[in-house]
C-alpha positions, 0 to 999 in steps of 0.5 A, a space after each residue: 219237705 219230704 212227701 210221701 211218694 206216689 204209690 205207683 212210683 213207690 211200687 215201681 221202685 220196690 219192683 226194681 230194687 228187688 229185681 236188682 237185689 234178689 239175684 245177689 240174695 240168691 247167690 249168697 243163699 246158694 253159697 257153700 259157706 262151710 267150703 268157701 275158703 277151700 273152694 277159693 283156695 284150690 290151685 286153679 282158683 289161686 292161679 285165676 286170682 293171681 292172673 286177675 290181679 296182675 291183669 287188672 292192675 296192669 290195665 289200670 296202669 295203662 288207663 292212668 298213663 294214657 287216660 289222664 292225659 286224654 281227660 286233661 285234653 277234653 277238660 282243658 283244651 278246644 280242638 277240632 274233632 273234640 266231640 269225636 274223641 269224646 265219643 271214641 272214649 265213651 264207645 267201650 262203655 256201650 260196645 258189647 265186650 265180645 265186639 271189643 275183643 274182636 276189634 282187638 283181635 283184628 287190630 293187634 292179632 297175628 293178621 291185624 292191621 298192626 300185628 303185635 303177636 300178642 293175641 291169646 297171651 297174658 298181655 292180650 288179657 291186659 289190653 282187653 281189660 284196659 280197653 273196656 276200663 279206661 272210659 271210667 277213669 277218663 270220665 271221672 278225671 274229666 269231670 274232676 278237671 272241669 269242676 276245678 278252679 283254675 286260679 290255682 293253676 294261674 297262680 302257679 304259672 305266674 310264680 314261674 312254674 311250667 305247664 308240666 310242673 303245674 300239672 304234677 304239683 298243682 292240678 294232680 293233687 286237686 283232682 286226686 279224689 276224682 282220679 282215685 274214684 276213677 281208678 277204683 271203678 276202672 280197676 273194678 271193671 278190669 277185674 270183672 271183664 269177660 267178653 273182650 278177654 275170652 275173645 282176644 286172649 282166650 281161656 288158657 288156664 295159667 295164662 289168660 284164665 282170669 276169675 270171671 273165665 274161671 267162673 264160667 268154666 266151673 259153672 259147667 263142671 262144679 257149680 259150688 266152685 263157680 258160686 264161691 268164686 262169684 262171692 269172692 268177685 262180689 265181695 270185691 265189688 262191694 269193697 270198691 263201692 265202700 271205698 268210692 263212697 267216701 271218695 264221692 263225698 270228697 268230690 261234693 262241693 
């Protein structure tokens, strides 16, 4: 039965929704709609968009290749230090992105403990985005694996399928909705990454200046351009949420 909520709770909910919604409304109201297309299609904006797409998909590839096995281990195996591994996976969710960038710099920078000489390059932007985005994919896939009925895999094993074959042909198709949801969230997080990128990769136009960094630079000299690029990023975020809505429905029992 739907009952009328207490006035205090309803008021607090309305205030919270207004707090979340008003900044977005203000952004849309201030957007230079007449010149929006020209502002987001300048050479600098196109370059930043291209870099954002390349880096975010590169980060997603790293997250999938390394994150899915991590999720499988956390969901299906018991081993010493499992709690530490799970904490390690979730740390980037609560770690300030700029701190993540500093950590990456001292790990893989020129004077890092594992010097790869990639700091302030496009590869650094990819790694920075992968660092902050991977937890979203791991947690989504781990949840999907945890709710999966093991009987399907057991049947495949009794029919002679090896562990890797069972994982590829049975497990992955069954957790595809969770993998897709996690991939979409990870990609969106990578696309919007700022702090770790600017710290580890810098803000070099044509090399590491992704869309969020371009917004930051444009806000100081061309607010209309900054708003136009922000609207573009907002549109991508809304699109991801629309896609995920169907995926979440598919995950419901």
